[in-house]
PDB file with one MODEL, atoms N, CA, C and O in Angstrom:
MODEL        1
ATOM      1  N   MET A   1      -8.375   5.248   0.678  1.00  0.00           N
ATOM      2  CA  MET A   1      -7.942   3.996   1.285  1.00  0.00           C
ATOM      3  C   MET A   1      -8.779   2.859   0.711  1.00  0.00           C
ATOM      4  O   MET A   1      -9.963   3.005   0.405  1.00  0.00           O
ATOM      5  N   ILE A   2      -8.113   1.735   0.582  1.00  0.00           N
ATOM      6  CA  ILE A   2      -8.780   0.533   0.092  1.00  0.00           C
ATOM      7  C   ILE A   2      -8.435  -0.609   1.047  1.00  0.00           C
ATOM      8  O   ILE A   2      -7.325  -0.677   1.574  1.00  0.00           O
ATOM      9  N   LYS A   3      -9.396  -1.500   1.261  1.00  0.00           N
ATOM     10  CA  LYS A   3      -9.178  -2.674   2.105  1.00  0.00           C
ATOM     11  C   LYS A   3      -9.362  -3.895   1.222  1.00  0.00           C
ATOM     12  O   LYS A   3     -10.404  -4.063   0.588  1.00  0.00           O
ATOM     13  N   LYS A   4      -8.343  -4.749   1.183  1.00  0.00           N
ATOM     14  CA  LYS A   4      -8.361  -5.901   0.277  1.00  0.00           C
ATOM     15  C   LYS A   4      -7.922  -7.147   1.020  1.00  0.00           C
ATOM     16  O   LYS A   4      -7.041  -7.092   1.878  1.00  0.00           O
ATOM     17  N   THR A   5      -8.535  -8.261   0.690  1.00  0.00           N
ATOM     18  CA  THR A   5      -8.178  -9.553   1.276  1.00  0.00           C
ATOM     19  C   THR A   5      -7.531 -10.428   0.213  1.00  0.00           C
ATOM     20  O   THR A   5      -8.011 -10.532  -0.916  1.00  0.00           O
ATOM     21  N   PHE A   6      -6.437 -11.048   0.604  1.00  0.00           N
ATOM     22  CA  PHE A   6      -5.708 -11.961  -0.277  1.00  0.00           C
ATOM     23  C   PHE A   6      -5.647 -13.332   0.380  1.00  0.00           C
ATOM     24  O   PHE A   6      -5.445 -13.440   1.590  1.00  0.00           O
ATOM     25  N   LYS A   7      -5.823 -14.371  -0.417  1.00  0.00           N
ATOM     26  CA  LYS A   7      -5.572 -15.734   0.046  1.00  0.00           C
ATOM     27  C   LYS A   7      -4.061 -15.944   0.041  1.00  0.00           C
ATOM     28  O   LYS A   7      -3.377 -15.537  -0.898  1.00  0.00           O
ATOM     29  N   ILE A   8      -3.544 -16.575   1.086  1.00  0.00           N
ATOM     30  CA  ILE A   8      -2.115 -16.894   1.193  1.00  0.00           C
ATOM     31  C   ILE A   8      -2.040 -18.407   1.429  1.00  0.00           C
ATOM     32  O   ILE A   8      -1.913 -18.847   2.571  1.00  0.00           O
ATOM     33  N   PRO A   9      -2.116 -19.200   0.360  1.00  0.00           N
ATOM     34  CA  PRO A   9      -2.229 -20.646   0.513  1.00  0.00           C
ATOM     35  C   PRO A   9      -1.000 -21.328   1.107  1.00  0.00           C
ATOM     36  O   PRO A   9      -1.112 -22.433   1.638  1.00  0.00           O
ATOM     37  N   ASP A  10       0.168 -20.695   1.028  1.00  0.00           N
ATOM     38  CA  ASP A  10       1.383 -21.342   1.522  1.00  0.00           C
ATOM     39  C   ASP A  10       1.808 -20.866   2.914  1.00  0.00           C
ATOM     40  O   ASP A  10       2.956 -21.065   3.312  1.00  0.00           O
ATOM     41  N   MET A  11       0.891 -20.239   3.653  1.00  0.00           N
ATOM     42  CA  MET A  11       1.155 -19.859   5.044  1.00  0.00           C
ATOM     43  C   MET A  11       1.022 -21.136   5.889  1.00  0.00           C
ATOM     44  O   MET A  11       0.003 -21.823   5.823  1.00  0.00           O
ATOM     45  N   THR A  12       2.052 -21.447   6.679  1.00  0.00           N
ATOM     46  CA  THR A  12       2.055 -22.723   7.401  1.00  0.00           C
ATOM     47  C   THR A  12       2.003 -22.608   8.923  1.00  0.00           C
ATOM     48  O   THR A  12       1.851 -23.617   9.611  1.00  0.00           O
ATOM     49  N   CYS A  13       2.130 -21.378   9.462  1.00  0.00           N
ATOM     50  CA  CYS A  13       2.125 -21.244  10.921  1.00  0.00           C
ATOM     51  C   CYS A  13       1.824 -19.803  11.326  1.00  0.00           C
ATOM     52  O   CYS A  13       1.755 -18.912  10.479  1.00  0.00           O
ATOM     53  N   SER A  14       1.647 -19.587  12.614  1.00  0.00           N
ATOM     54  CA  SER A  14       1.345 -18.239  13.095  1.00  0.00           C
ATOM     55  C   SER A  14       2.538 -17.297  12.926  1.00  0.00           C
ATOM     56  O   SER A  14       2.355 -16.085  12.813  1.00  0.00           O
ATOM     57  N   ALA A  15       3.756 -17.841  12.907  1.00  0.00           N
ATOM     58  CA  ALA A  15       4.937 -17.003  12.655  1.00  0.00           C
ATOM     59  C   ALA A  15       4.894 -16.439  11.230  1.00  0.00           C
ATOM     60  O   ALA A  15       5.363 -15.328  10.983  1.00  0.00           O
ATOM     61  N   CYS A  16       4.331 -17.208  10.299  1.00  0.00           N
ATOM     62  CA  CYS A  16       4.161 -16.726   8.927  1.00  0.00           C
ATOM     63  C   CYS A  16       3.230 -15.512   8.922  1.00  0.00           C
ATOM     64  O   CYS A  16       3.483 -14.528   8.227  1.00  0.00           O
ATOM     65  N   ALA A  17       2.163 -15.592   9.697  1.00  0.00           N
ATOM     66  CA  ALA A  17       1.219 -14.479   9.778  1.00  0.00           C
ATOM     67  C   ALA A  17       1.914 -13.236  10.317  1.00  0.00           C
ATOM     68  O   ALA A  17       1.689 -12.135   9.815  1.00  0.00           O
ATOM     69  N   MET A  18       2.751 -13.400  11.328  1.00  0.00           N
ATOM     70  CA  MET A  18       3.481 -12.270  11.897  1.00  0.00           C
ATOM     71  C   MET A  18       4.438 -11.671  10.866  1.00  0.00           C
ATOM     72  O   MET A  18       4.600 -10.453  10.787  1.00  0.00           O
ATOM     73  N   LYS A  19       5.061 -12.534  10.088  1.00  0.00           N
ATOM     74  CA  LYS A  19       5.981 -12.066   9.052  1.00  0.00           C
ATOM     75  C   LYS A  19       5.234 -11.219   8.024  1.00  0.00           C
ATOM     76  O   LYS A  19       5.738 -10.185   7.585  1.00  0.00           O
ATOM     77  N   LEU A  20       4.041 -11.653   7.642  1.00  0.00           N
ATOM     78  CA  LEU A  20       3.239 -10.895   6.688  1.00  0.00           C
ATOM     79  C   LEU A  20       2.740  -9.585   7.293  1.00  0.00           C
ATOM     80  O   LEU A  20       2.650  -8.576   6.592  1.00  0.00           O
ATOM     81  N   GLU A  21       2.419  -9.589   8.567  1.00  0.00           N
ATOM     82  CA  GLU A  21       1.961  -8.372   9.215  1.00  0.00           C
ATOM     83  C   GLU A  21       3.062  -7.320   9.289  1.00  0.00           C
ATOM     84  O   GLU A  21       2.775  -6.137   9.470  1.00  0.00           O
ATOM     85  N   SER A  22       4.318  -7.738   9.151  1.00  0.00           N
ATOM     86  CA  SER A  22       5.421  -6.772   9.154  1.00  0.00           C
ATOM     87  C   SER A  22       5.411  -5.904   7.901  1.00  0.00           C
ATOM     88  O   SER A  22       6.154  -4.925   7.830  1.00  0.00           O
ATOM     89  N   LEU A  23       4.584  -6.240   6.910  1.00  0.00           N
ATOM     90  CA  LEU A  23       4.441  -5.405   5.718  1.00  0.00           C
ATOM     91  C   LEU A  23       3.916  -4.022   6.088  1.00  0.00           C
ATOM     92  O   LEU A  23       4.129  -3.055   5.357  1.00  0.00           O
ATOM     93  N   GLU A  24       3.232  -3.934   7.221  1.00  0.00           N
ATOM     94  CA  GLU A  24       2.689  -2.654   7.681  1.00  0.00           C
ATOM     95  C   GLU A  24       3.802  -1.611   7.833  1.00  0.00           C
ATOM     96  O   GLU A  24       3.607  -0.437   7.518  1.00  0.00           O
ATOM     97  N   ASP A  25       4.956  -2.046   8.313  1.00  0.00           N
ATOM     98  CA  ASP A  25       6.083  -1.132   8.494  1.00  0.00           C
ATOM     99  C   ASP A  25       6.968  -1.049   7.248  1.00  0.00           C
ATOM    100  O   ASP A  25       7.707  -0.080   7.074  1.00  0.00           O
ATOM    101  N   ALA A  26       6.894  -2.057   6.390  1.00  0.00           N
ATOM    102  CA  ALA A  26       7.803  -2.136   5.246  1.00  0.00           C
ATOM    103  C   ALA A  26       7.332  -1.356   4.020  1.00  0.00           C
ATOM    104  O   ALA A  26       8.148  -0.968   3.184  1.00  0.00           O
ATOM    105  N   LEU A  27       6.036  -1.125   3.908  1.00  0.00           N
ATOM    106  CA  LEU A  27       5.495  -0.472   2.715  1.00  0.00           C
ATOM    107  C   LEU A  27       4.874   0.880   3.053  1.00  0.00           C
ATOM    108  O   LEU A  27       4.079   0.995   3.986  1.00  0.00           O
ATOM    109  N   ASP A  28       5.245   1.891   2.288  1.00  0.00           N
ATOM    110  CA  ASP A  28       4.633   3.205   2.449  1.00  0.00           C
ATOM    111  C   ASP A  28       3.183   3.146   1.981  1.00  0.00           C
ATOM    112  O   ASP A  28       2.874   2.529   0.962  1.00  0.00           O
ATOM    113  N   GLY A  29       2.308   3.786   2.726  1.00  0.00           N
ATOM    114  CA  GLY A  29       0.901   3.842   2.345  1.00  0.00           C
ATOM    115  C   GLY A  29       0.040   2.779   3.000  1.00  0.00           C
ATOM    116  O   GLY A  29      -1.178   2.784   2.825  1.00  0.00           O
ATOM    117  N   VAL A  30       0.643   1.864   3.753  1.00  0.00           N
ATOM    118  CA  VAL A  30      -0.123   0.807   4.411  1.00  0.00           C
ATOM    119  C   VAL A  30      -0.589   1.300   5.782  1.00  0.00           C
ATOM    120  O   VAL A  30       0.209   1.768   6.594  1.00  0.00           O
ATOM    121  N   LYS A  31      -1.884   1.187   6.019  1.00  0.00           N
ATOM    122  CA  LYS A  31      -2.439   1.582   7.313  1.00  0.00           C
ATOM    123  C   LYS A  31      -2.457   0.406   8.277  1.00  0.00           C
ATOM    124  O   LYS A  31      -2.100   0.548   9.446  1.00  0.00           O
ATOM    125  N   GLU A  32      -2.881  -0.774   7.777  1.00  0.00           N
ATOM    126  CA  GLU A  32      -3.029  -1.933   8.657  1.00  0.00           C
ATOM    127  C   GLU A  32      -2.938  -3.231   7.862  1.00  0.00           C
ATOM    128  O   GLU A  32      -3.401  -3.318   6.725  1.00  0.00           O
ATOM    129  N   VAL A  33      -2.328  -4.240   8.489  1.00  0.00           N
ATOM    130  CA  VAL A  33      -2.254  -5.583   7.910  1.00  0.00           C
ATOM    131  C   VAL A  33      -2.661  -6.578   8.986  1.00  0.00           C
ATOM    132  O   VAL A  33      -2.136  -6.551  10.100  1.00  0.00           O
ATOM    133  N   ASN A  34      -3.598  -7.457   8.648  1.00  0.00           N
ATOM    134  CA  ASN A  34      -3.992  -8.548   9.530  1.00  0.00           C
ATOM    135  C   ASN A  34      -3.889  -9.845   8.752  1.00  0.00           C
ATOM    136  O   ASN A  34      -4.503  -9.993   7.696  1.00  0.00           O
ATOM    137  N   ALA A  35      -3.118 -10.782   9.271  1.00  0.00           N
ATOM    138  CA  ALA A  35      -2.961 -12.078   8.611  1.00  0.00           C
ATOM    139  C   ALA A  35      -3.477 -13.171   9.541  1.00  0.00           C
ATOM    140  O   ALA A  35      -3.277 -13.117  10.755  1.00  0.00           O
ATOM    141  N   SER A  36      -4.138 -14.153   8.958  1.00  0.00           N
ATOM    142  CA  SER A  36      -4.684 -15.266   9.738  1.00  0.00           C
ATOM    143  C   SER A  36      -4.190 -16.594   9.169  1.00  0.00           C
ATOM    144  O   SER A  36      -4.518 -16.971   8.044  1.00  0.00           O
ATOM    145  N   TYR A  37      -3.397 -17.286   9.975  1.00  0.00           N
ATOM    146  CA  TYR A  37      -2.918 -18.611   9.578  1.00  0.00           C
ATOM    147  C   TYR A  37      -4.095 -19.585   9.457  1.00  0.00           C
ATOM    148  O   TYR A  37      -4.105 -20.428   8.560  1.00  0.00           O
ATOM    149  N   HIS A  38      -5.069 -19.479  10.336  1.00  0.00           N
ATOM    150  CA  HIS A  38      -6.203 -20.411  10.337  1.00  0.00           C
ATOM    151  C   HIS A  38      -7.080 -20.253   9.093  1.00  0.00           C
ATOM    152  O   HIS A  38      -7.631 -21.232   8.589  1.00  0.00           O
ATOM    153  N   ARG A  39      -7.205 -19.018   8.601  1.00  0.00           N
ATOM    154  CA  ARG A  39      -8.015 -18.782   7.395  1.00  0.00           C
ATOM    155  C   ARG A  39      -7.168 -18.735   6.135  1.00  0.00           C
ATOM    156  O   ARG A  39      -7.699 -18.669   5.027  1.00  0.00           O
ATOM    157  N   LEU A  40      -5.834 -18.769   6.305  1.00  0.00           N
ATOM    158  CA  LEU A  40      -4.898 -18.680   5.178  1.00  0.00           C
ATOM    159  C   LEU A  40      -5.170 -17.436   4.326  1.00  0.00           C
ATOM    160  O   LEU A  40      -5.233 -17.497   3.098  1.00  0.00           O
ATOM    161  N   GLU A  41      -5.329 -16.301   5.026  1.00  0.00           N
ATOM    162  CA  GLU A  41      -5.558 -15.067   4.303  1.00  0.00           C
ATOM    163  C   GLU A  41      -4.964 -13.866   5.028  1.00  0.00           C
ATOM    164  O   GLU A  41      -4.661 -13.911   6.220  1.00  0.00           O
ATOM    165  N   MET A  42      -4.813 -12.806   4.270  1.00  0.00           N
ATOM    166  CA  MET A  42      -4.276 -11.552   4.783  1.00  0.00           C
ATOM    167  C   MET A  42      -5.181 -10.421   4.299  1.00  0.00           C
ATOM    168  O   MET A  42      -5.534 -10.354   3.121  1.00  0.00           O
ATOM    169  N   THR A  43      -5.549  -9.537   5.220  1.00  0.00           N
ATOM    170  CA  THR A  43      -6.314  -8.348   4.871  1.00  0.00           C
ATOM    171  C   THR A  43      -5.403  -7.158   5.068  1.00  0.00           C
ATOM    172  O   THR A  43      -4.747  -7.020   6.100  1.00  0.00           O
ATOM    173  N   ILE A  44      -5.372  -6.302   4.065  1.00  0.00           N
ATOM    174  CA  ILE A  44      -4.489  -5.134   4.104  1.00  0.00           C
ATOM    175  C   ILE A  44      -5.305  -3.891   3.750  1.00  0.00           C
ATOM    176  O   ILE A  44      -6.087  -3.892   2.800  1.00  0.00           O
ATOM    177  N   GLU A  45      -5.107  -2.843   4.529  1.00  0.00           N
ATOM    178  CA  GLU A  45      -5.730  -1.556   4.241  1.00  0.00           C
ATOM    179  C   GLU A  45      -4.612  -0.605   3.846  1.00  0.00           C
ATOM    180  O   GLU A  45      -3.656  -0.405   4.595  1.00  0.00           O
ATOM    181  N   TYR A  46      -4.744  -0.020   2.658  1.00  0.00           N
ATOM    182  CA  TYR A  46      -3.666   0.828   2.147  1.00  0.00           C
ATOM    183  C   TYR A  46      -4.213   1.960   1.288  1.00  0.00           C
ATOM    184  O   TYR A  46      -5.346   1.917   0.809  1.00  0.00           O
ATOM    185  N   ASP A  47      -3.375   2.967   1.112  1.00  0.00           N
ATOM    186  CA  ASP A  47      -3.695   4.126   0.288  1.00  0.00           C
ATOM    187  C   ASP A  47      -3.403   3.758  -1.160  1.00  0.00           C
ATOM    188  O   ASP A  47      -2.244   3.617  -1.551  1.00  0.00           O
ATOM    189  N   ASP A  48      -4.459   3.604  -1.952  1.00  0.00           N
ATOM    190  CA  ASP A  48      -4.278   3.159  -3.337  1.00  0.00           C
ATOM    191  C   ASP A  48      -3.711   4.249  -4.243  1.00  0.00           C
ATOM    192  O   ASP A  48      -3.482   4.003  -5.427  1.00  0.00           O
ATOM    193  N   SER A  49      -3.483   5.442  -3.710  1.00  0.00           N
ATOM    194  CA  SER A  49      -2.780   6.460  -4.497  1.00  0.00           C
ATOM    195  C   SER A  49      -1.263   6.339  -4.308  1.00  0.00           C
ATOM    196  O   SER A  49      -0.488   6.944  -5.049  1.00  0.00           O
ATOM    197  N   MET A  50      -0.852   5.550  -3.307  1.00  0.00           N
ATOM    198  CA  MET A  50       0.573   5.355  -3.025  1.00  0.00           C
ATOM    199  C   MET A  50       1.062   3.947  -3.362  1.00  0.00           C
ATOM    200  O   MET A  50       2.261   3.726  -3.534  1.00  0.00           O
ATOM    201  N   LEU A  51       0.132   3.000  -3.456  1.00  0.00           N
ATOM    202  CA  LEU A  51       0.492   1.595  -3.571  1.00  0.00           C
ATOM    203  C   LEU A  51      -0.527   0.895  -4.450  1.00  0.00           C
ATOM    204  O   LEU A  51      -1.724   1.165  -4.358  1.00  0.00           O
ATOM    205  N   THR A  52      -0.048  -0.016  -5.310  1.00  0.00           N
ATOM    206  CA  THR A  52      -0.966  -0.776  -6.162  1.00  0.00           C
ATOM    207  C   THR A  52      -1.102  -2.203  -5.631  1.00  0.00           C
ATOM    208  O   THR A  52      -0.291  -2.663  -4.827  1.00  0.00           O
ATOM    209  N   GLU A  53      -2.124  -2.877  -6.090  1.00  0.00           N
ATOM    210  CA  GLU A  53      -2.324  -4.281  -5.718  1.00  0.00           C
ATOM    211  C   GLU A  53      -1.119  -5.121  -6.159  1.00  0.00           C
ATOM    212  O   GLU A  53      -0.702  -6.033  -5.446  1.00  0.00           O
ATOM    213  N   GLU A  54      -0.573  -4.817  -7.316  1.00  0.00           N
ATOM    214  CA  GLU A  54       0.591  -5.557  -7.820  1.00  0.00           C
ATOM    215  C   GLU A  54       1.800  -5.374  -6.904  1.00  0.00           C
ATOM    216  O   GLU A  54       2.574  -6.309  -6.701  1.00  0.00           O
ATOM    217  N   GLN A  55       1.963  -4.168  -6.352  1.00  0.00           N
ATOM    218  CA  GLN A  55       3.066  -3.918  -5.425  1.00  0.00           C
ATOM    219  C   GLN A  55       2.869  -4.701  -4.121  1.00  0.00           C
ATOM    220  O   GLN A  55       3.835  -5.194  -3.538  1.00  0.00           O
ATOM    221  N   VAL A  56       1.633  -4.812  -3.673  1.00  0.00           N
ATOM    222  CA  VAL A  56       1.348  -5.602  -2.469  1.00  0.00           C
ATOM    223  C   VAL A  56       1.692  -7.064  -2.732  1.00  0.00           C
ATOM    224  O   VAL A  56       2.349  -7.703  -1.910  1.00  0.00           O
ATOM    225  N   ILE A  57       1.257  -7.593  -3.862  1.00  0.00           N
ATOM    226  CA  ILE A  57       1.535  -8.987  -4.218  1.00  0.00           C
ATOM    227  C   ILE A  57       3.043  -9.223  -4.308  1.00  0.00           C
ATOM    228  O   ILE A  57       3.543 -10.245  -3.837  1.00  0.00           O
ATOM    229  N   ALA A  58       3.764  -8.281  -4.912  1.00  0.00           N
ATOM    230  CA  ALA A  58       5.225  -8.405  -5.027  1.00  0.00           C
ATOM    231  C   ALA A  58       5.890  -8.387  -3.650  1.00  0.00           C
ATOM    232  O   ALA A  58       6.849  -9.123  -3.420  1.00  0.00           O
ATOM    233  N   ALA A  59       5.392  -7.557  -2.735  1.00  0.00           N
ATOM    234  CA  ALA A  59       5.955  -7.490  -1.388  1.00  0.00           C
ATOM    235  C   ALA A  59       5.710  -8.796  -0.628  1.00  0.00           C
ATOM    236  O   ALA A  59       6.572  -9.255   0.121  1.00  0.00           O
ATOM    237  N   VAL A  60       4.537  -9.387  -0.824  1.00  0.00           N
ATOM    238  CA  VAL A  60       4.237 -10.682  -0.200  1.00  0.00           C
ATOM    239  C   VAL A  60       5.177 -11.747  -0.771  1.00  0.00           C
ATOM    240  O   VAL A  60       5.679 -12.596  -0.034  1.00  0.00           O
ATOM    241  N   ARG A  61       5.411 -11.699  -2.077  1.00  0.00           N
ATOM    242  CA  ARG A  61       6.314 -12.651  -2.729  1.00  0.00           C
ATOM    243  C   ARG A  61       7.723 -12.524  -2.155  1.00  0.00           C
ATOM    244  O   ARG A  61       8.396 -13.533  -1.945  1.00  0.00           O
ATOM    245  N   LYS A  62       8.181 -11.287  -1.897  1.00  0.00           N
ATOM    246  CA  LYS A  62       9.508 -11.071  -1.309  1.00  0.00           C
ATOM    247  C   LYS A  62       9.617 -11.686   0.081  1.00  0.00           C
ATOM    248  O   LYS A  62      10.702 -12.071   0.516  1.00  0.00           O
ATOM    249  N   LYS A  63       8.481 -11.775   0.775  1.00  0.00           N
ATOM    250  CA  LYS A  63       8.469 -12.412   2.106  1.00  0.00           C
ATOM    251  C   LYS A  63       8.446 -13.928   2.000  1.00  0.00           C
ATOM    252  O   LYS A  63       8.592 -14.627   3.003  1.00  0.00           O
ATOM    253  N   GLY A  64       8.258 -14.443   0.769  1.00  0.00           N
ATOM    254  CA  GLY A  64       8.302 -15.888   0.553  1.00  0.00           C
ATOM    255  C   GLY A  64       6.944 -16.557   0.408  1.00  0.00           C
ATOM    256  O   GLY A  64       6.837 -17.777   0.530  1.00  0.00           O
ATOM    257  N   TYR A  65       5.899 -15.765   0.148  1.00  0.00           N
ATOM    258  CA  TYR A  65       4.547 -16.318   0.072  1.00  0.00           C
ATOM    259  C   TYR A  65       3.857 -15.929  -1.227  1.00  0.00           C
ATOM    260  O   TYR A  65       4.320 -15.050  -1.954  1.00  0.00           O
ATOM    261  N   THR A  66       2.756 -16.589  -1.503  1.00  0.00           N
ATOM    262  CA  THR A  66       1.944 -16.311  -2.675  1.00  0.00           C
ATOM    263  C   THR A  66       0.677 -15.608  -2.232  1.00  0.00           C
ATOM    264  O   THR A  66      -0.003 -16.073  -1.317  1.00  0.00           O
ATOM    265  N   ALA A  67       0.347 -14.483  -2.876  1.00  0.00           N
ATOM    266  CA  ALA A  67      -0.880 -13.754  -2.565  1.00  0.00           C
ATOM    267  C   ALA A  67      -1.814 -13.859  -3.757  1.00  0.00           C
ATOM    268  O   ALA A  67      -1.438 -13.557  -4.889  1.00  0.00           O
ATOM    269  N   ILE A  68      -3.044 -14.295  -3.484  1.00  0.00           N
ATOM    270  CA  ILE A  68      -4.056 -14.435  -4.526  1.00  0.00           C
ATOM    271  C   ILE A  68      -5.210 -13.525  -4.160  1.00  0.00           C
ATOM    272  O   ILE A  68      -5.803 -13.669  -3.091  1.00  0.00           O
ATOM    273  N   GLY A  69      -5.532 -12.597  -5.031  1.00  0.00           N
ATOM    274  CA  GLY A  69      -6.638 -11.672  -4.778  1.00  0.00           C
ATOM    275  C   GLY A  69      -7.933 -12.427  -4.584  1.00  0.00           C
ATOM    276  O   GLY A  69      -8.264 -13.324  -5.360  1.00  0.00           O
ATOM    277  N   ALA A  70      -8.668 -12.061  -3.541  1.00  0.00           N
ATOM    278  CA  ALA A  70      -9.927 -12.768  -3.238  1.00  0.00           C
ATOM    279  C   ALA A  70     -11.122 -12.008  -3.784  1.00  0.00           C
ATOM    280  O   ALA A  70     -12.260 -12.449  -3.625  1.00  0.00           O
TER     281      ALA A  70
ENDMDL
END
């Protein structure tokens, strides 16, 4: 398991954070997702044998946001 934090500069409200947290159910290998509108970041814990950082970034992009590795 790996825990990684991404900056999400285009998150504009707490509903955006909830939308990003739904990645927990959408991606195989994800254990936990926490997004903070106030810090403009998302922390994700995932199994790096099942999911790559690029796949996480692509999934965030599909939700309509930009993820920048911190």
